[in-house]
N, C-alpha and C positions, 0 to 999 in steps of 0.2 A: 476497604475504603477505596483503594485504587480502582478495583473492578467497577464499583458503583460509579465513580467519577468518569471512568472511560466510557461506560454505557451512556451516561448523560452527555458526554462530549460528542459522541457520534450522532445524537439527536434523533428526531423523528424520521429523517431521511434514511438513516442507517437502519432503523427499526423496520421501515417499510421494505428496504432491500432484503433484510434477513427473512422476512415473511415470504417474499417472492422467491428467494432462493430455496427456502425450505419446501415450498410448494412444488417447485420444479424437481427438487431432489427426491421427493416422495414418489415420483414417477419412475425412478431408477431403482432396480434391485441392488442390494449390496454387491453382488457379483459383477453387475454391469459397471457400477461406480468405481470398482477397484481392479478391474480386469487388465487395464492397460499397464504395460511395463515401462521401465525407464526410457524416457525420450519418445514415447509413443505419440503419434500425431493425434490431435483432437481438432474437431471443427469448432469454429467460433460459435459461441452461444450454447455450447454444451455445458451442462451443470454436473459437477462431480462432488461427491461427499465421501470422505475417507479420513482415517486418523492421521494426525499431522506427521507422525513418523513414517507412515506409508507414503504420504504425499512427498516427503523429502526423498524417499527411496526412488520415487518415480522421476525425479529431476535428472536429466542427463548431466554427466560430469565431463566437462571439457576445459581445456586451457583457455584463459582469457586473452583477448587481443584488442588493444586499444588503438590500433593503427587507424589513422584518419578521423579520430573522434574530435568533434567540435560541439560545444553546447548548443550552438545555433542550429544544429541538425534536428533539434527537438523544439519546434515552434510552440511557445507558450508565453504569457497566458492569453487564451483566446476566449471570446464570448460566443460559445458554440450555439446557444439557443437564442442569441440576439435579443436578450432582455436587458441589456445595458450593464450587466455584471460579468466581469471576466472570471476565469477559473479561480484565481486567488480569492476574489470576493465571495464566490459561491461557497468555497470551503470555509471561509470565516463565518459566513451566515449559518452554515449547516452545523458547525462545531461549537458555536457560542453556547456557553452555559447560561448566560444572560444575553438575550438577543440585542444586537445593536439597532439603532435607528437608521434606516436607509433613506438617504436624501437623493436629490437629483444627481444623475451621473453615477449612481450607486456609491455615493460617498457614505461611509459608515461612521457613525458617531456613537459613543458609549459602548456598552457591551462588556462582557467578561469572558475570558477563555482560560482553559486549563492545559498546560503543557505537560503531558505525561512523561516525556523524556527526562525532565528534571523536577517533576512534582511541584510545579510553580504556577501560580495564577497571574493573569495579566488583565488589565483594563484598558490597555492601549494597543490597538491592533498593529501599530507600527513596530512594536517590539516582537512581533511574531513573523516567522517565515512559514511558507507552505513547503513542507518537505516531501519530496518524492521518496517514499519509503525505500524502494530500490532506486538508488540515485541514477540519474540519466547516464553518467559515464559507466556505471556498473551494468545498466541495461544494454548499452552499446557493446561492452565486453562480452555479454552473455547471449548475444544473438540479434540485438536491434540494429547492428551495423548492416545487416542484410535486409532490413525492412524498407518499405517505401517511406517517402517523406510524410505522407498522410498517416501511415501507421505510427510513425514516431510522434507526430502531433497528437494523435489519439492517446498514446501512452502518456505523454507529458501533461495532458489535461483530463485524465481519466476520473470522471465523476460517477462512473458506473459501479464502483466498489469502494465503500467508505474506508477500506484499509489502505488504499494506494496513495492517497494524498492526505497529509495530516498537518494541522496547525500546531507548531511547536515554537519554543523560544528561539529567537535568532541565534543566541549564544550556543545552544545545544546543536542546532542544525549546522552551524558553521564549524563546530568541533567535529561533527560527523563527516562533513564534506562528502566525498565519494567512496567512503570506506564500507566494506561489507562486515558481517558479524564476526569475522576472524580477527578483526583489529579494532572494532568499535561496537559497544553496546550502550544503551541509555544509562546515564548516571543513576537514575532511579531504579534500583535493583528490583523492586516490586513490579516493574513494567516489562522486564526482560523476556519473560515467557510469552507475553502478548506480542512483543516486538518480533521475536524470531518466528513465531507461528504466523504472524501476518506477512513476514518476509517470504516465507515459503508459499503462502497462498498467492501472493503477488506474482511470484515466479511461475507458479502453475497457471495463473490466469493469462499470462502473456507468453507462455511457452518458452521461458528463458532457462538457461542452463546454470549450473554452479561449477566452480572450480574445486579442486581437491581440498585445498585449505579451507574454503568456505563450507564445503560439505562436512568436513571433520569438526569444524567449530559449531555448526548447527547441530550435529549429532550430540556433541558434548553439552551444549546448552539445553537441548531438549531432554537430556537425561534427568534434569532437575525439574521438569515440567510435566503436567498431565498430558497423556496421549489423547488430547481432545480431538473430536472430529471437526474438520473444516469443510465448509461448502464453498465452492468456487464456480463461477460461470466464466468460461473462457472468453477472452476478447479477440483471439486470433488463432 
């Protein structure tokens, strides 16, 4: 039931993305897709497909450093395509299981959403937060401190991969705050395999590292999950 609802939540935009990624991945042999070692550099726009445990093994392990972090270093929410709807509204539209009505100024009324973190439905968009799956502070700790302002803005507003931004209950998002999987997992146990798999995909996409505690927690979490292949197109 959870898997079905999650697929619905991602909507048509996510389905189109999956098709595009699969088509790109078909051009890569398995050897090419998995040849890179831990911390290997990849060019932006490269598509890789590999089992999630192998993906985790490719993430570099480094100590985290939050020196200088400010949330304002990641500009959001922006209206990147100038259609009148900022990133928050774009995610709400894409992930609605019952589409809201869009009025002038991208005001959304009606609609229904499913928060997989706590297995709860909502009919009021104001009860939802848009979660950065890998929180902004965690991204900073894991490599984003060295990025340009434009790169951090792109990360904070990433609509190019449906896993990176997710509409969830404000309660669950604020409980999570800036924690990684070593200290926080979704209350809905049935979603945890999806959560940690998507966490790894997000870090691969943005070339981020993990710390030792985070790596150990992810390995432990994945032990109870299928070693499913993930397809990721790198953003940087």
